[in-house]
C-alpha positions as CSV (number, residue, x, y, z in Angstrom):
1,M,288.8,46.9,100.5
2,L,285.5,47.6,98.8
3,K,287.0,46.4,95.4
4,N,288.0,43.2,96.9
5,I,284.6,42.6,98.2
6,F,282.9,43.0,94.8
7,E,285.6,40.9,93.0
8,R,285.6,38.0,95.3
9,R,281.9,38.1,96.4
10,P,279.8,39.6,93.8
11,F,276.4,38.7,95.5
12,L,277.5,40.2,98.8
13,G,278.6,43.3,96.9
14,L,275.2,43.5,95.2
15,F,273.6,43.0,98.6
16,L,275.4,46.0,100.2
17,F,275.2,48.1,97.1
18,L,271.3,48.2,96.9
19,P,270.5,49.3,100.5
20,C,273.3,51.9,100.1
21,S,271.9,53.2,96.9
22,I,268.6,53.8,98.4
23,L,269.9,55.5,101.3
24,L,272.1,57.9,99.3
25,S,269.2,58.5,96.7
26,D,267.6,61.9,97.0
27,T,264.3,60.4,95.4
28,P,262.2,58.5,97.9
29,Y,260.3,55.4,96.8
30,K,256.8,56.4,95.6
31,P,254.8,53.2,94.5
32,I,252.0,53.6,92.0
33,I,248.6,53.6,93.8
34,S,246.4,51.3,91.7
35,T,243.5,51.0,94.2
36,I,242.2,52.5,97.4
37,E,240.4,50.7,100.1
38,V,238.7,51.4,103.4
39,R,238.5,49.0,106.2
40,G,236.9,49.0,109.7
41,N,233.7,50.6,108.8
42,T,230.9,48.2,109.9
43,K,228.2,50.7,110.4
44,T,229.3,53.6,107.8
45,Q,228.6,52.9,104.1
46,D,231.8,52.7,101.9
47,Y,230.5,55.5,99.6
48,V,230.4,57.9,102.5
49,L,234.1,57.6,103.2
50,I,235.4,57.2,99.5
51,R,234.0,60.4,98.6
52,E,236.2,62.1,100.9
53,I,239.3,60.6,99.5
54,L,240.8,62.6,96.7
55,H,244.1,60.7,96.2
56,P,244.3,60.0,92.4
57,I,244.2,56.3,91.2
58,N,247.2,55.2,89.0
59,N,249.6,58.0,90.1
60,P,252.5,58.0,92.5
61,L,251.7,58.0,96.1
62,D,251.6,61.5,97.5
63,S,251.6,61.5,101.2
64,I,250.4,65.1,101.6
65,I,247.2,64.2,99.8
66,V,246.9,61.1,101.9
67,I,247.2,62.9,105.1
68,E,244.7,65.5,103.9
69,D,242.3,62.5,102.9
70,R,242.8,61.1,106.5
71,N,241.9,64.3,108.1
72,R,238.8,64.6,106.2
73,L,237.8,61.2,107.4
74,D,238.6,62.2,111.0
75,N,236.5,65.4,110.5
76,L,233.3,63.2,109.8
77,G,233.3,62.9,113.4
78,L,232.4,59.2,113.2
79,F,235.7,57.5,114.2
80,S,237.8,57.2,117.4
81,E,240.9,56.5,115.2
82,S,241.8,56.8,111.4
83,T,245.3,55.6,109.9
84,W,246.6,54.7,106.6
85,Q,249.1,52.3,105.1
86,V,250.4,51.2,101.8
87,V,250.2,47.6,100.8
88,P,252.4,46.3,97.9
89,L,250.7,44.2,95.1
90,E,252.1,41.5,93.0
91,D,251.9,43.5,89.8
92,G,254.3,46.2,91.4
93,T,251.7,48.7,92.1
94,A,250.3,49.3,95.6
95,K,247.1,49.6,97.3
96,L,246.3,52.5,99.6
97,V,244.5,51.4,102.6
98,F,242.6,53.6,105.1
99,V,241.8,51.9,108.5
100,V,239.0,53.4,110.8
101,T,237.8,52.6,114.1
102,E,234.1,53.5,114.5
103,S,233.0,55.4,117.7
104,I,229.8,55.3,119.5
105,H,227.3,56.8,117.2
106,R,223.8,56.8,119.1
107,T,222.5,57.2,122.3
108,P,219.8,54.7,123.6
109,P,216.4,56.0,124.2
110,L,216.7,57.0,127.8
111,A,217.1,59.8,130.1
112,L,220.5,61.2,130.9
113,P,221.7,64.4,132.9
114,T,222.9,67.2,130.7
115,Y,224.5,70.5,131.6
116,N,224.1,74.1,130.0
117,E,226.3,76.8,131.3
118,D,223.5,79.4,130.9
119,T,220.5,77.2,132.4
120,G,222.2,74.6,134.5
121,W,221.4,70.9,134.8
122,S,218.5,69.1,133.1
123,L,217.2,65.7,132.6
124,A,217.3,64.9,128.8
125,G,215.4,62.0,127.2
126,G,215.2,61.0,123.6
127,W,217.1,59.5,120.7
128,V,220.2,60.8,119.1
129,I,222.0,59.2,116.0
130,N,225.2,60.5,114.7
131,N,225.5,58.2,111.8
132,F,221.8,57.7,110.6
133,R,221.5,54.8,108.2
134,G,225.3,54.7,107.9
135,R,225.2,57.9,105.8
136,N,226.7,60.5,108.1
137,Q,223.4,61.9,108.8
138,F,222.5,63.3,112.3
139,L,219.1,62.6,113.7
140,A,218.0,63.8,117.1
141,L,214.5,63.8,118.8
142,G,213.6,64.3,122.3
143,G,213.3,66.9,125.0
144,S,214.4,67.8,128.5
145,I,213.2,69.0,131.9
146,G,214.9,71.0,134.5
147,G,217.2,73.9,133.8
148,E,215.6,73.8,130.3
149,N,212.2,72.5,129.3
150,T,212.6,71.5,125.6
151,Y,211.3,69.3,122.9
152,G,212.1,69.1,119.2
153,I,213.7,67.3,116.3
154,S,216.9,68.0,114.3
155,F,218.3,66.4,111.1
156,N,221.4,67.1,109.2
157,D,223.0,65.7,106.0
158,P,226.3,67.2,104.8
159,W,225.8,65.5,101.2
160,M,222.0,66.0,100.9
161,F,221.9,67.2,97.4
162,G,225.3,66.2,95.9
163,D,229.0,67.3,96.5
164,H,228.9,68.9,100.0
165,I,225.7,70.5,99.5
166,S,224.1,70.2,103.0
167,L,220.6,70.4,104.7
168,F,220.0,71.1,108.2
169,L,216.5,71.3,109.7
170,N,215.4,72.1,113.3
171,I,212.0,72.3,114.9
172,G,211.5,72.7,118.6
173,R,210.4,74.5,121.7
174,T,212.6,75.8,124.7
175,I,211.4,77.3,128.0
176,S,214.0,78.5,130.5
177,G,214.8,81.4,133.0
178,H,216.6,84.2,131.2
179,R,220.3,84.6,132.3
180,F,220.1,88.0,133.9
181,L,216.7,89.4,133.4
182,D,213.7,88.5,135.7
183,R,211.9,86.9,132.9
184,T,210.8,83.5,131.6
185,L,212.0,82.8,128.0
186,D,209.7,80.8,126.0
187,V,211.0,80.3,122.3
188,N,209.3,78.1,119.5
189,S,211.3,77.8,116.2
190,L,211.5,76.4,112.9
191,Y,214.8,76.6,111.0
192,V,216.0,75.3,107.5
193,N,219.6,75.8,106.4
194,L,221.3,75.0,103.0
195,G,225.2,74.8,102.6
196,K,227.6,74.6,99.9
197,W,231.4,73.9,99.8
198,F,233.4,75.5,96.9
199,G,236.6,73.6,96.7
200,K,238.1,72.5,100.0
201,T,238.4,75.8,101.8
202,I,235.3,78.0,101.0
203,K,232.1,77.1,102.9
204,T,228.8,78.8,102.4
205,S,225.4,78.6,104.0
206,L,222.0,80.4,103.8
207,G,219.1,79.8,106.2
208,I,215.7,80.8,107.1
209,E,213.9,80.9,110.4
210,L,210.3,81.5,111.7
211,E,210.4,82.1,115.5
212,T,208.1,83.2,118.3
213,K,209.8,84.5,121.4
214,L,207.8,85.4,124.7
215,L,209.6,87.0,127.7
216,E,207.4,87.4,130.8
217,N,207.1,87.8,134.4
218,D,204.3,88.8,137.0
219,Q,204.4,92.5,135.7
220,N,205.6,92.4,132.1
221,E,205.1,90.5,129.0
222,D,206.8,90.9,125.6
223,R,206.1,88.9,122.5
224,F,207.8,88.6,119.2
225,F,207.0,86.8,116.0
226,Y,209.6,87.3,113.2
227,I,211.2,85.7,110.2
228,G,214.8,85.5,110.2
229,G,217.5,85.0,107.5
230,T,221.0,83.8,108.2
231,G,224.2,83.9,105.8
232,T,227.7,82.5,106.4
233,L,231.0,82.7,104.4
234,K,233.9,80.7,105.7
235,Y,237.5,80.2,104.6
236,D,238.7,77.2,106.4
237,T,242.1,75.5,106.1
238,R,242.2,73.7,109.6
239,D,243.5,70.1,109.4
240,I,241.6,68.6,112.3
241,Y,238.3,70.5,113.2
242,W,238.0,69.3,116.8
243,N,241.6,69.9,117.6
244,P,243.4,71.9,114.9
245,G,247.2,71.6,114.7
246,K,247.5,74.2,111.8
247,G,245.5,76.3,109.6
248,V,243.2,79.2,109.7
249,L,239.3,79.9,110.0
250,F,237.8,83.2,108.7
251,S,234.2,83.6,109.0
252,Q,231.4,86.2,108.4
253,D,228.0,85.6,109.8
254,I,224.9,87.7,109.3
255,Y,221.7,87.1,110.9
256,H,218.8,89.5,110.2
257,R,215.3,89.3,112.0
258,E,212.3,91.2,110.5
259,G,209.3,91.6,112.8
260,I,206.0,90.1,111.8
261,E,204.6,91.1,115.1
262,P,205.4,93.9,115.8
263,K,205.9,94.8,112.3
264,D,208.3,97.8,112.8
265,W,210.6,95.7,114.7
266,R,214.0,94.5,113.2
267,I,217.5,93.7,114.1
268,T,220.8,92.6,112.3
269,L,223.7,90.8,114.0
270,W,227.1,90.7,112.1
271,T,229.8,88.5,113.6
272,Q,233.4,88.5,112.2
273,S,235.9,85.9,113.5
274,F,239.5,84.9,112.6
275,S,241.2,81.9,114.2
276,W,244.9,80.9,113.6
277,Y,246.6,77.7,114.7
278,M,250.3,76.8,114.8
279,K,252.1,73.5,115.8
280,F,255.4,73.8,117.4
281,N,256.5,70.2,117.2
282,K,256.5,67.9,114.1
283,K,256.5,64.6,116.2
284,G,255.3,63.6,119.3
285,K,252.4,65.0,121.5
286,K,250.7,67.9,119.8
287,R,251.7,71.4,121.2
288,V,249.7,74.1,119.5
289,L,249.5,77.9,119.9
290,A,245.8,79.1,119.0
291,F,244.7,82.6,118.4
292,N,241.1,84.0,117.9
293,T,239.7,87.6,117.5
294,T,235.9,88.1,117.2
295,L,233.9,91.2,116.5
296,N,230.1,91.4,117.2
297,T,228.1,94.3,115.7
298,K,224.3,94.8,116.1
299,L,222.0,97.0,114.0
300,G,218.4,97.9,114.8
301,D,216.4,97.8,117.8
302,K,218.8,97.5,120.8
303,D,216.8,97.1,123.9
304,D,217.5,95.1,127.3
305,L,215.6,92.0,125.9
306,W,218.3,91.4,123.4
307,L,221.3,92.5,125.4
308,D,224.6,90.4,125.3
309,Y,227.0,89.9,128.1
310,F,230.7,89.0,128.8
311,G,231.8,86.3,131.4
312,N,231.2,82.8,130.2
313,S,232.9,80.0,128.3
314,S,232.5,81.5,125.0
315,T,233.5,85.2,125.9
316,I,235.8,86.2,128.7
317,R,236.6,83.2,131.1
318,G,237.3,83.6,134.8
319,W,234.1,85.7,135.4
320,S,231.1,84.1,137.1
321,L,227.9,84.2,135.0
322,P,225.6,87.3,135.6
323,D,222.3,86.9,137.4
324,P,219.4,89.3,137.8
325,V,220.9,90.6,141.0
326,L,224.1,91.5,139.4
327,Y,222.2,93.1,136.5
328,L,220.0,95.2,138.5
329,S,222.7,96.3,140.8
330,N,224.4,98.0,137.9
331,K,227.7,97.3,139.7
332,E,229.3,95.7,136.6
333,S,227.5,97.5,133.8
334,F,230.8,97.2,131.9
335,R,229.8,93.4,131.2
336,F,226.7,94.3,129.2
337,G,226.0,95.6,125.7
338,H,225.2,95.1,122.1
339,E,228.6,95.6,120.4
340,S,231.8,93.7,121.4
341,A,235.3,92.9,120.6
342,L,237.3,90.1,121.9
343,M,240.6,88.2,121.7
344,S,241.8,84.8,122.9
345,L,245.1,83.0,123.1
346,E,245.8,79.4,124.2
347,L,248.5,77.3,124.5
348,R,247.5,73.8,124.1
349,Q,249.5,70.7,125.0
350,E,248.4,67.1,124.3
351,L,249.0,64.6,127.1
352,I,247.3,61.6,126.0
353,P,246.7,61.5,122.1
354,K,243.1,60.4,121.1
355,H,242.7,56.7,120.7
356,A,240.1,54.0,120.5
357,T,239.1,52.1,123.7
358,S,238.0,48.5,123.9
359,F,234.3,50.1,124.8
360,G,233.8,51.5,121.3
361,T,234.6,55.0,122.4
362,E,237.7,57.3,122.5
363,F,239.9,58.7,125.2
364,G,242.5,61.3,125.4
365,L,243.5,64.3,127.4
366,A,244.9,67.7,126.6
367,I,245.7,70.7,128.9
368,L,245.9,74.3,128.1
369,M,246.7,77.8,129.4
370,F,244.4,80.7,128.2
371,S,244.2,84.5,128.0
372,D,241.1,86.3,127.0
373,V,240.6,90.1,126.7
374,G,237.5,92.1,125.5
375,V,235.3,95.0,125.7
376,I,231.5,95.4,125.2
377,A,229.2,98.3,125.2
378,N,225.8,99.4,123.8
379,D,227.2,101.2,120.6
380,W,230.4,100.6,118.6
381,I,231.7,104.1,119.2
382,D,231.7,103.4,122.9
383,L,234.0,100.6,122.9
384,K,237.2,102.7,122.7
385,D,236.1,104.3,126.1
386,Q,235.9,101.0,128.1
387,L,238.3,99.5,130.1
388,P,239.0,95.9,128.9
389,M,238.1,92.8,130.8
390,Y,240.7,90.0,131.2
391,G,240.6,86.4,131.9
392,L,243.6,84.2,132.8
393,G,243.5,80.5,133.6
394,A,244.0,76.8,132.5
395,G,241.7,74.1,131.4
396,I,241.4,70.6,130.1
397,R,240.1,69.0,127.0
398,I,238.6,65.3,126.8
399,P,237.6,63.8,123.4
400,F,234.1,62.5,123.6
401,P,232.0,60.6,121.3
402,M,229.4,62.4,119.0
403,V,230.3,66.0,120.5
404,G,234.1,66.1,119.6
405,V,235.5,67.3,122.8
406,I,234.4,68.4,126.4
407,R,236.2,71.4,127.9
408,V,236.5,72.5,131.4
409,D,238.2,75.8,132.1
410,Y,239.1,77.6,135.5
411,G,240.4,81.2,135.4
412,W,240.4,84.5,137.2
413,G,239.1,87.8,136.0
414,Y,241.0,91.1,136.1
415,R,239.7,94.7,135.4
416,D,240.9,98.1,136.5
417,G,243.6,96.8,138.9
418,L,241.3,94.2,140.5
419,W,241.2,90.4,140.5
420,N,238.0,88.5,141.2
421,A,237.6,85.1,142.9
422,G,237.7,83.1,139.8
423,S,235.2,80.9,138.1
424,I,234.7,77.6,136.4
425,H,233.4,77.0,132.9
426,W,232.1,74.0,131.0
427,G,231.4,73.6,127.4
428,I,231.1,71.3,124.3
429,G,233.8,71.7,121.8
430,Q,236.7,74.0,121.6
431,K,236.2,77.7,122.4
432,F,237.5,78.4,118.9
């Protein structure tokens, strides 16, 4: 039959042969990429995007590298969408085109309500630009009144001094009520940080800080003036920062404060964190299993003024936040301390993938189930004697311009055979 077709109708035979040979071939078609182009950026300068693209010119198309390049564009935090396509050229080569849709990148200079889990609602005013001068620089100046009284200025440039050498600067003042001590907290700070990437996965930073802190009420007043040094080392293989589908993030953070007044005061905080992400499905709406474990160690002066606690959106969810009444009653002393260990597990299911809207922003929706467990104590050796705190619940994640994602979680706490009444938690960004 096939022989007759080829003999009687050679052109039809050729027509059938070509697609069949392509389908039967084990080698996919890989055009030579002779040029790379970015489209859709009306505010962001071209070089800001091109420097993130590592696919070589005059080489065959490598879809793995292209996807990594697309992810790096997405991780800039400037776009509602980012896609790629290959356009054939007349000379037989092809053009690699990345198409981006810019998101809202600035707030107008007006007052807006803001929420902080520790301090509650405030009215914030100022000016925030997430893509200053189209160079992926962050600039914010303004203040707030209400739960927090603040003013200050922040600046960040991830490429200030060349290839992934960053500069972060913050000057400000914050006045608020202490979360669980009967004190007013007044903090003035100046912070400068330099960062450097080594390759695509190793990220480091060093910072220096001058800070004054006043904790006072009608009976007591404690003043601190100190210089602080910070150091961070990260190994990061996550694909998408705001919503990872694969990869790991291992970080070591050290923060040392040396007293200027009082001179004999010092404290060192050491945080170790490991996060792991695994996507279950290759196609369709993203379903991810995410795991994190974090250890916090504190050396030096450990007093109540620097006490940490469990029971919020970043530690054990499902527990209401502590207040002065709870702290002074000593009924839940197991929630306070200087040393801690905690683990979290989340099953995340995407319902509406993030996409650009006609309003210049993005929209999407994901749900999750979570489980948190941890212990906290004044000294590391005492952790093994503590009964763990648990938190179980569910939450939603909504992509939002400039901040990445807004999270809302509701859960119930469990310890020593007892469940609590539950609590809701709000936050910016993923818990991990």
